N, C-alpha and C positions, 0 to 999 in steps of 0.2 A: 438446130440453128445456131451460128455464133455471130457475136456482134456485127461483124463485117458484114451479113447479109442483111441488115436493117437497112432499107432504103425509105425514101420520102416518094409518097405517089401523087403527091400534090402540092398546093398552095405556095408556101413562102419560097423567097431566093435563097441562094446559098450564103454562108456565113463561113470565111474560112476560118479553120481549126489546126491542127496537129499536121503537116506535112499537104496541107491546102485543101484537105477535107473539111466538111462542114462540122461544128461542133455538136456534140451528141449529149441529151439530155434523158434522164432517169426520174420522173416522179412517180414515186411510191405511194398510194393511197389514190381512188377516184371519187373521194367526196367533192365537196362545192370548192374546199381549198386547192385540191388535187388537179381538179378539172381545171379551175382559173391559172392556176401554173401553169400547165400543160398548153392552154391557149394562147397563152401570152410568150412563153417560149417557143412555140412554134410559129408565132407570128413575127416575133423577131429573127427568123430563119434558122433556127436549130432544128435537128432530128430530132423527135421526141418519141419516148416510149412511157406509156401510163401502163402502171402496174395497180391491179385491183384485184384483193380477196375475193369479195363477193361475185354473186353472178351477174351484178350490174352497176351501174353508175350511182351517185348519188349519195353516200355516205348513209347518215343518219335521218336523211328527208327523202325518204323513197315510198313507193306503191307494192301492194301485192293482190294477187287475187283471190277471193273467198266467194266460191259459187260465181251468181251473176254480177257480183260488185268487183269494182277494182278500190281497194282501199289504202289509203295513207295511214303509215304507222304512225303518226301523229300528226294533229291540228299543227301546219306552221304558218305564220302571217308574217308581214314585214310593215315597216312604216316608211312614207314618202321620203324621211329622211335617210333612209337606208339606201344611199347613191350607189353602193358598190353592187349590192344584191341587182339595183335595178338596170346597171349595169349589164351584169351576167344575163337577164332577162333578155335586155334587149341584143345582147351578144349571141344568144341561141334562138332568136326569134319567138321569143316566147311572152313578151311584155304584155301582148293584148289579150292573153291566155291568165295572166294574173293582176288583173286591174286594181286599181287604189280606189277606194271610195272619195267621190267629189269632195267631201268634208266630213271629219271626223265625226262620229256619231255613233255612241257605244250604250246601247239600254241595259241599265242596271236595275235589277229588279231585286228587292227586299221581301223576303217572306218570313222574316222574323221578327218585324214589327208587330208590338201588339195589338195596333190597328188595324191589321190585316196586311195583305200583299200591297207593297207600294212600287210605281215604275218609275225609276228617274233616269235621264240620259245624262251624257258628260258628251256635250256638243261644242263646236268652234263655230265662230261667226270669220265675217270678212274683216274685222279690225285687227289693227296690228299688236303684235306681240308688246305686252301679256293681257292686252283687252281684249283678245281674241277669246277668252275662255270665262272673260269676267261674269257674262249673262248666264251662262250655263252654269257655272259656281255659286250667282246668287240666286239661283231657283233649285238647285240641286237638294231634293227631299230629305235625300238620306244625311244630311248633317244639321246641325242646328244653326242658327244665324250666328253664332260667337265662333262655334267650329268653323264656318266656312270664312271668316274674317282670319281666323289662328292660319288656315291653309295659305291664304293670299301673303300673310307676313312671312310664313316658311318659303313659298316659292320665292319670292324677292330675296331672301337669305341664299335660297338655291341658286339663283342667277348670279351670284358675285363669285359662286366658287369655280377653281379651277379643276376640273375631274382628274387632271394628269399629277396633282398635288400628290406626293407619296403619304403626305401626313393623314390623307383621306383615307388611303388603302387601309391604314392601320385600324380605324373604328367603324363600329356597324352603323347602319343607316337607321336602324330602332332607336340607338342611343341619340341620335344626330337629331329624329324626329322629337323624341322627348324633351331634348334641351329647346327646342323651339315649339315648344306648347301643342305639342299633336296629341290628341287623347287617343285613346285604344281606339273607339269609334272611329275616329279619324282614319287612323291607320287601316283599320278594315276595311272601309268605306271609299278607300280614295288612293291612300298611297301603295298600300298591299294589292289592290283592285289591278294596278298597274304593275307592280314591281314583280309581283309572283310571276306573272305572264311571261315578263322580259327578262327577268334575272335568274327565276327559277330555284328562287330563295324567299322567305318572309324577311321581314326588314330586319331582324334581331341576327339574323344569318348572312347578311348582304354588307360586302364593303361598301364603305359609303363613298369612296372614287367611283365605282361603277355603277351606282345607284345615283350619283351627281352625273355621270354620263348619260345613262339612259332618259331621266328627268329635263335636263339642261338641254340636251338635243331635240329630243321629241316634242315637250311641251313649251320651252322658252328660248328656241333658238328663231324659226320663220313660223309664219301663219298657218302653213300647210302640213307642219312636219309631222304630225303624229296621225295625218290620215293612214286607214290603215286598208293593205292590200292582201291578198290571199289569192289562191290559185283557184281557178275554177275548172280545171281539169286536174288528173292525178298527179300528183309530184312525179311520179317516174316518167312523165310525158316529158317534163320539164328538164329534170336535171337528169336523165336516164336517156331520153330518146333522142331530143333536141338537141343536147350536151353531146352524144356521140356523133350526131351529125355535123355539129360544129367542130368536132375535132377531126372527123375524116376527111373534110373537107381541107384541113390544112396536112394534112397528111400524117396525122400522128398515129403510132401503132398504137393500140389498146389492147392490154391483155387482161382479160377477166378470170377471176378465179386462180387468180396467179399471185402468189406473196413472194415480199423477197425475203430471204432467209438469213443473209448476211449481207453487209459492206463492207468494203476494204478500201485502201488508196495504196496503189504502188508506188514503185521508187519513182516515176515517171510524172508523178502528180496527177495520173488519170484513176478513175474510179471502177471497182469491179462491183457488179450487183449481181449476186448470186440467186438464181431460183430452181424449183426444181426442175434437173435435166438440163440447165443452159446458165450461161454467165452473161451478163451484158456489161459492154464497156462503155465509160461516159466520162464527158469534160465536166460535169454536174450533176447532181444529185438533190431533187429537193424530196425530205420525209415529210408527208401531208399524212400522217396517220395520227390517232390518238397518243395521248403522252406516253401512256405505258409502253405502246408497241414502239413508240420514238425510241424510249429509255434502251428497251432491248435491242435495237438496230444502231443506236449510235457507236463510234470507233471509240477506242481510249484516248482521252483528251479531246474529242470535241466540243466539251462543255467544261467548264471549270467545277462546276459541281452537278452534275447529270441525275443524282439523286434526289435533287430539287424537284425536278419532274413527278416521283412518285411521292410527292407531297401535296401535287396539285389533287384535291380530290374530285368525286364527280357526284352528280347528283342527277335523279331518276323523273321521268315525266309519264304518267300513267294516261290510258286512253280508255275511257268505255265505249263502245259501239252500241245503238240500241234501234233497230230497224221495226218502224211499225206499219200497220196494215192501213194506215191513212194519216193524213197530215195533222200535224198537231203544234207546229210552230210555222207563223207567217213570216218571221224576222231570217235574215241569215244567219244572224249571231245574236246572243246575248249573254251577259255575266250575270252573275247572284252574289248577293251576300245574305247573311243568317241563313245559309244551307252551304253542306261539304261540297256541292257544286260550285266548280270556279266558271268556267267557259264553255258553253252549248253551240255549236256549229251545226248547220244543215248541209249535209254532204251529199243529199239524194242526187242531184243533177251531176256534180262531178264523179261520181260512183259510177253512173250508168245505170244506178236503179230505174226500172221500168214499172209500168203501173201503178195503182193509187196510194202506194205507200210512202213513206218518208223515213230516211236516214238520219240519225243525229249523233253527233261525237263529242262526247264531254271529255275537255282537256284538263286535267288535273297535274299541275306542275308541283313541284317539291314535294313531290310524294311519295317521300321516304316510309311514312307509317302504314301507306296502303300498297306499296307496289308487289310482294308479295302474296297478297292475299287472294284466295280462290275466287273463279269467277263467280261462284254461287252466292260467296259474300257479297262481293261487289253490286252484283245483279241485286240481293235484298237490300242493300243500302241505297243506290241509285234510282231505281225504278221507281220507287217510293218518293223519292225525291223530284223526279221528272215530274209526276203526277202533281205534287205539291207547288211546283213552279209554273205548270203548262196545264190547265183546267181541260183544256181539249185532248188531253194523254190519259185521262180519267177514263175508264172503259175501253180505250183504245187496244185492238190488239196488239201483242209483241210478237213480230216474226222470228227476229234473231238478236241474240245477246253476245259479244264478245270483247276481248280485252288486247290490248296491245301494250307492251311494255318496254319500255326504254330504260333498263338501271342504269347505265351509263350516259344518260342522253346529253348532258352536257358537264363543263367542268362547274366544280363547287365556286360559287363567287365568295367566299367565306373572307373576313377581313385578311390583310396579309397576303391574298393570293396574287398581289402585283408585284411581288418582289420575287415570286417564283417562275413567273410565264419570262421565257427566253425570246429574244426578239428570232428575226429569220436567219441572221448570221451565226454561226458557228465558230470556231476555233479550226476547226478543218478546212482549209480553203476548196471552194468548191462543192461543199455540204450544208444544206439550208434546211430551215424548219418551215412548216406552213401548217396552218390548224386553229382553230377559233379559239384554242388554248393559248396560243402564242401570244407577244405582248402587240395586241392590236388597238389597247385602249378601250374597247367594246366587250361586254358580255359574252357570253357563248351562243351566238346568233347566226343566222345565213350569214348577215352583214360582216361579221368578223371574219367568217370563214374566208370569204372571197375578198376581203381586205388583206388578210394573210397570205391569200396566194398571189397578191400584187406585191406585196413586199420579198416574197421569197423568190419570185421571179426577177424582181428588180436588183436584186441583191446578188445573184446568178447572173445576173448580164454584166453587172457592174465587176464583177470578179473576173471576167471574160473580157474586161475593156470594151463593154458593149454599152452605147448610150438607151436607156430606158424612158418611154415616154408613158407616165403614170396616166392611165385611163380618166383618173378623176382630177388630172392637173394638180397633183399634191407631191411633196416632195417625196420620192420613193425611198 
């Protein structure tokens, strides 16, 4: 097949390009960033081809089958303030399948206390910011009265910061917390409790700019900003099945198991994307692949210093999956302190598990020290911890234990990473970048990935002389 054989089978109206034909776009990468770019470009009337090397869409937020279970590779959540990802869910008709809790409510279990296990909760009420968290903080049992007061003072200082200030990117979150009177206990029981899960790094290894973005947006912007949402169906249903349906409706040609081998720009200003056995011609190209893959595909001169992409590190996430023969957890999720366990989610219903058992997923972020541990070692470490945390697990039969590992789950949010993250536009006309690792202002989240897709599509349409209506009514 040649590029001239590509036809749109439905959806958008024509947009004139060279010689009166429709403009053509190729999006390389079928994660959330690439799917978002493809949707936006197709809705603007371009002929779009989406290429994905894996056998499914969704990037690193996907599902697979294991016996009777449909397993997510890792636990993914989002917050009410994640307006771009919420747009994505709406756009693929999946919002009702990944609802947000009515009000922030996080059970926090401390099993390291000398007096025995204690349960606390981080909850909000209906009061305006910052009073919406005051009652919860005042009664939070895992901190002393003095530590609670220090948290309130640090939160007020945090509210005054501009996360986009380049100076904040150069310091680490741990140093800032220390300067603002936060004890090691306060960091463990509050700041890292949230920060590790959202940044994929402990406070000393996280950029203060990204930490400020997370805490200021999630906890200090609007009353319900931090309410938590998660998929009640397999992620693959949202990010692959429903996304593919939305793309098909717009006439996007989606090619799975297909990798771009080379991208070149011709004398006429058009792009050629070489695939195994085929070359696609395009007026605009969006590279929506991880930073190292993007570096390998970038033509010479596309970025001033392309090797900076190689300096953007990665951070792993580990998930330990345990299937019991009975119900051992009543809540949908909880988090722990005083234990190596971070967050535990009930995946029973979403996985399709039938019968009297229960399926729990332990989600371990910033898992550099454990990512390559054998399953047997992780089993010996985490099964006793679950019994320590959940009395009902003591004596319960274990039907299965398995592990999923994403060694490059996110970009590493280290101090200074902000200066390494490129924007959507490159120096090569018609070539644009997308991905959570680009300069979205957000850490490596599903929110950041979708926002990068908006930016790349907006830049591509602008370069083609097209007006772009940003879905969030922000400056594109």
